[in-house]
C-alpha positions as CSV (number, residue, x, y, z in Angstrom):
1,M,-26.2,189.1,50.6
2,T,-23.4,191.3,49.2
3,Q,-24.6,193.1,46.2
4,T,-22.6,195.0,43.5
5,L,-23.2,198.6,42.4
6,Y,-21.5,199.6,39.1
7,L,-21.4,203.4,39.2
8,M,-20.5,204.8,35.8
9,R,-19.7,208.2,34.4
10,H,-21.5,209.2,31.2
11,G,-19.8,209.2,27.8
12,E,-18.0,212.3,26.4
13,T,-20.2,215.2,25.6
14,L,-19.9,218.4,23.5
15,F,-19.2,220.4,26.6
16,N,-16.5,217.9,27.7
17,Q,-14.9,218.4,24.3
18,L,-15.2,222.2,24.5
19,H,-13.9,222.2,28.2
20,Q,-17.1,223.9,29.4
21,I,-18.5,223.5,32.9
22,Q,-21.4,221.1,32.7
23,G,-23.7,220.6,35.7
24,W,-27.4,220.8,35.6
25,C,-27.2,222.1,32.0
26,D,-26.9,219.4,29.4
27,S,-25.1,218.8,26.2
28,P,-25.3,215.8,23.8
29,L,-23.0,212.9,23.6
30,T,-20.3,213.2,20.9
31,E,-19.7,210.4,18.4
32,K,-16.8,209.5,20.6
33,G,-19.0,209.5,23.7
34,M,-21.4,207.1,22.0
35,A,-18.6,204.8,21.0
36,Q,-17.2,204.9,24.6
37,A,-20.6,203.8,25.9
38,K,-20.7,200.8,23.5
39,I,-17.2,199.8,24.6
40,A,-18.4,200.0,28.3
41,G,-21.3,197.8,27.4
42,E,-19.0,195.3,25.8
43,W,-17.1,195.1,29.1
44,F,-20.1,193.8,30.9
45,T,-20.7,191.2,28.3
46,A,-17.0,190.1,28.2
47,H,-16.9,189.8,32.0
48,K,-20.3,187.9,32.1
49,V,-21.9,190.5,34.3
50,T,-25.7,190.3,34.1
51,L,-27.3,193.5,35.1
52,D,-30.5,193.0,37.1
53,A,-31.6,196.7,37.3
54,A,-30.3,200.1,36.3
55,A,-30.8,203.8,36.8
56,S,-29.5,207.0,35.3
57,S,-29.6,210.6,36.2
58,T,-32.4,212.6,34.7
59,Q,-29.9,214.3,32.3
60,E,-29.9,213.1,28.7
61,R,-26.1,212.5,28.6
62,A,-26.5,209.9,31.3
63,S,-29.7,208.3,30.0
64,D,-28.3,208.2,26.5
65,T,-25.2,206.5,27.8
66,L,-27.1,203.9,29.7
67,E,-29.2,203.1,26.6
68,L,-26.1,202.4,24.7
69,V,-24.5,200.3,27.5
70,A,-27.6,198.1,28.0
71,P,-29.8,198.5,24.9
72,G,-33.5,197.7,25.7
73,M,-33.0,197.4,29.4
74,P,-35.7,199.2,31.5
75,Y,-34.3,201.8,33.9
76,A,-35.3,204.5,36.3
77,R,-34.3,208.2,35.8
78,L,-33.4,209.7,39.2
79,K,-32.8,213.4,40.1
80,G,-30.8,212.3,43.1
81,I,-27.8,211.2,41.0
82,K,-27.8,214.3,38.8
83,E,-24.6,216.3,38.3
84,W,-23.6,219.0,40.7
85,N,-25.5,222.3,40.2
86,F,-22.7,224.8,39.4
87,G,-25.0,227.9,39.5
88,R,-23.8,230.9,37.4
89,F,-20.8,228.9,36.3
90,E,-22.9,226.5,34.2
91,S,-21.6,226.4,30.6
92,Q,-18.7,228.7,31.4
93,P,-15.0,227.7,30.6
94,E,-13.5,225.1,32.9
95,F,-10.6,227.3,33.7
96,L,-12.9,229.2,36.0
97,N,-13.2,226.3,38.3
98,P,-11.5,226.8,41.7
99,V,-9.0,224.3,43.1
100,V,-10.5,220.9,44.2
101,P,-12.2,220.3,46.6
102,Y,-14.8,223.0,45.8
103,G,-16.5,223.1,49.2
104,D,-19.1,225.9,49.2
105,F,-17.7,227.8,46.2
106,F,-20.7,227.0,43.9
107,K,-23.3,227.6,46.7
108,Y,-22.4,231.3,46.6
109,A,-22.9,231.3,42.8
110,G,-26.5,230.0,43.1
111,G,-25.6,226.3,42.9
112,E,-25.0,223.5,45.4
113,S,-22.3,222.9,48.0
114,M,-20.1,219.8,48.0
115,D,-21.8,218.6,51.2
116,E,-25.3,219.0,49.6
117,V,-24.3,216.9,46.5
118,S,-22.6,214.3,48.7
119,A,-25.7,214.0,50.9
120,R,-28.1,213.6,48.0
121,M,-25.9,211.1,46.2
122,L,-25.3,209.0,49.3
123,A,-29.0,209.1,50.2
124,T,-30.2,208.1,46.7
125,L,-27.6,205.3,46.1
126,T,-28.3,203.9,49.6
127,A,-32.0,203.9,49.0
128,I,-31.5,202.2,45.6
129,M,-29.4,199.4,47.0
130,T,-31.6,199.0,50.1
131,D,-34.7,198.5,48.0
132,F,-32.9,196.4,45.3
133,D,-33.2,192.6,45.7
134,G,-31.0,191.5,42.8
135,E,-27.2,191.1,42.5
136,N,-25.9,193.7,40.0
137,F,-27.1,197.3,39.7
138,L,-25.8,199.8,37.2
139,A,-26.2,203.6,37.9
140,V,-25.0,206.1,35.3
141,S,-24.1,209.5,36.8
142,H,-21.6,212.3,36.5
143,G,-17.9,213.1,37.4
144,G,-18.5,215.8,40.0
145,A,-21.4,214.0,41.6
146,I,-19.5,210.7,41.7
147,A,-16.5,212.4,43.3
148,C,-18.9,213.8,46.0
149,F,-20.3,210.3,46.6
150,L,-16.8,209.0,47.0
151,R,-15.9,211.7,49.6
152,A,-19.1,210.8,51.5
153,I,-18.2,207.1,51.8
154,A,-14.5,207.7,52.3
155,G,-15.0,209.4,55.7
156,G,-11.8,211.5,55.3
157,D,-9.7,208.6,53.8
158,N,-7.9,210.5,51.0
159,S,-6.5,207.2,49.6
160,V,-9.9,206.5,48.0
161,M,-9.8,209.8,46.1
162,E,-6.2,209.1,45.1
163,R,-7.3,205.7,43.6
164,V,-9.8,207.3,41.3
165,R,-7.8,210.3,40.2
166,G,-8.4,211.0,36.5
167,F,-11.8,209.3,36.5
168,R,-12.7,209.5,32.8
169,N,-15.9,209.3,30.7
170,C,-17.5,205.9,30.8
171,S,-15.2,204.7,33.6
172,I,-16.9,202.4,36.1
173,L,-16.5,202.1,39.8
174,K,-17.4,198.7,41.2
175,F,-18.7,198.7,44.8
176,G,-19.6,195.8,47.0
177,V,-22.6,196.8,49.0
178,D,-23.5,195.1,52.3
179,G,-25.9,196.4,55.0
180,G,-25.9,199.9,53.4
181,K,-22.1,200.1,53.4
182,F,-20.2,200.7,50.1
183,A,-16.7,199.3,49.6
184,L,-14.8,200.2,46.4
185,K,-13.7,197.0,44.9
186,D,-12.4,197.9,41.4
187,I,-12.0,200.8,39.0
188,I,-12.6,199.9,35.4
189,N,-11.0,202.2,32.8
190,H,-11.5,201.1,29.2
191,D,-9.1,201.3,26.4
192,F,-10.4,204.1,24.1
193,S,-7.1,204.6,22.2
194,A,-8.7,203.5,19.0
195,L,-11.4,206.2,19.1
């Protein structure tokens, strides 16, 4: 049976607003971020998608987003889909980021390499979907970690990364999952112009 994974980025946070690097450190959702999450939740309702199970990263910005997207739904909090650990660059201004892809840059600053994040994201999401016996699964994670997951499943196909360029807060990637293989089916970017 082909299953569907909805992999979503959390709503806007204070650090997003301030343009600060946000990895394993956390900052709260802004009012706009909370509104984004509610709009994302309305997308599932409008498209008659019934979520059978859900998980978020252990970071509050992700779990708070999930709770606004699917109020009252039980979910797991998983370290494996946490954001990239940026080491000494945590909470520093974003202009200090090197050019993408980051490779081993943050490893030398006490954080994780791109390959390490890719491996843990792929392992965690593969285990989730292997154990899952329903149809639709929602996972709320983070921009950097999701980009690493995409690189892991793309196998050098740069067109996948081009398709998701500009992946914003509360955007959703829809994957078909069959036999442990992930195929990107759709990119859902919401209209937040009224916020």
